[in-house]
C-alpha positions, 0 to 999 in steps of 0.5 A, a space after each residue: 500500500 505504501 509503495 502504491 501511495 508513494 507513486 499516486 499521492 505525489 501526483 495528487 499533491 502536484 496537481 493540488 499546487 499547480 495552476 492546472 492539473 498536470 497528471 491523470 492516472 489509472 490503476 490497472 492489473 491483469 484482469 480488471 478485478 479489485 486488488 487485495 494489497 499485502 495489508 489485506 485492504 482491497 482497492 478497485 481498479 479502473 480496468 484491465 491493462 488495455 492493448 491500446 493503452 497510451 500513456 506518458 509514464 507506465 508504472 509497475 508496482 509489485 509486491 509479493 508473488 508478482 509472477 502469480 499476479 501477472 502470469 507469463 501468458 500476459 507478458 506480451 500485453 505488458 510489452 506492447 503497452 510499454 512500447 507506447 510509454 515515454 518512461 517506465 517505472 518499476 517499483 519494488 518487485 515491479 523490476 522483476 516484472 520488467 525483467 520477465 517481460 524483456 523490457 530491461 536487458 543490459 540496464 542498471 536497475 534496483 529492487 527492494 534490498 531483500 531481492 537485490 542478490 536474487 534478481 542479479 543471480 536470475 538475470 545476469 545481463 542486468 546490473 542490479 544495485 542496492 541504490 535507493 532508485 536508479 535511472 537508466 535511459 527510459 527505465 526508472 526503478 526504485 527499492 520500495 516506498 520511501 525511495 519511490 517518494 524520492 524518485 517521484 520528487 526527482 521526476 518533478 524536478 527533472 521534468 517540471 521544476 525544482 519549485 514543484 518538487 519542493 512544494 510537494 515535499 512540503 505538503 508531506 512535511 518530507 525532509 528526508 529526501 535522499 540521493 538516488 545512489 545512497 544505499 538502501 540500508 537498515 535504519 535500525 542498524 544505522 542507529 546501532 552503528 552509532 551506539 554500538 559499532 562492534 555489534 553492528 559489524 557483527 550483525 552485518 557479518 551475520 547477514 552476509 553469511 546467511 547461507 554459510 553461518 559463521 561460528 559465534 566464536 569466530 564472530 567474537 574473534 573478528 571483533 577482538 573480543 572473547 566469546 563469553 564477553 561478546 555473548 554477554 555484551 550482545 545480550 545486554 544490548 539486544 536482550 537476546 543471545 547472538 546465536 538466537 538472533 542469528 537463527 532468527 535472521 536466517 528463519 526470517 529470510 527463509 520465511 521471505 523465500 517461502 512466501 515470495 519464491 517458487 524455490 523448493 523447501 530443500 533449496 530454501 533450507 540450504 540457502 539459509 544455512 540448514 543441513 537438511 529440509 527436516 532440520 529447517 522445517 523443525 526450526 521454522 515451525 518452532 519459531 513461527 508456529 507453522 511449518 513452511 509447507 503449511 505456510 505455502 498453502 495459505 493464499 497470499 495477498 498481492 
């Protein structure tokens, strides 16, 4: 919902502050039915994507399971519509849809930071980076809701005026505009970096080693701390042992893959550092209260 709003509400605000309305927009999907957002709210669409669509900007906003909501058989329709647009924006997993439709080939692009590595591995012809938003020729891509606001403000500044971008930002009391090439980062980790830089280093190492977990003793050694001292300090600050925190990081990544990919449970278990699908499923159910195979059976929103 935030990613969709990050596109539409800046357009609404720009119309509000302009002498004449600058923008009209339509919400379309594959079949014209209402869209259930990830939060469970349903919104109506104006129509299915039209074969004869003409627009200045085509914006693809995607969340979980974009391949399910836009099946392969409809990719040619999307491709035809894109040929008539002057600019194409891919928001969050909208970048995946651009890649699947063959609309990006050797482009520099971004997507949500959780998917940057996976997108790059799947489409090796792309230069996938973790920037907040990326502009490459007529393709603009962003990593999520907040970067999309930045991208829309840049669009106003580049195609209209700096004054328009400032007025829209003021409407939203938006003072946090970031440069396009600033890395998508975990803001909570940034705050921890300022207070406890060694623990932030440890967590970054954990995140880098999801597939092949690093031993806690080795982590402590890299921070020039004894294992017991490191464990005590970690628990004092974060109220959890490093081993428990690390396991939860891996399980949350596994949950994302279970819900948002078609990878087998064995593949997911190996990608998140488990020796077998059995041990993975056991740990997953203990933490989430549901097995990964059961979770896959639950209908997912967009």
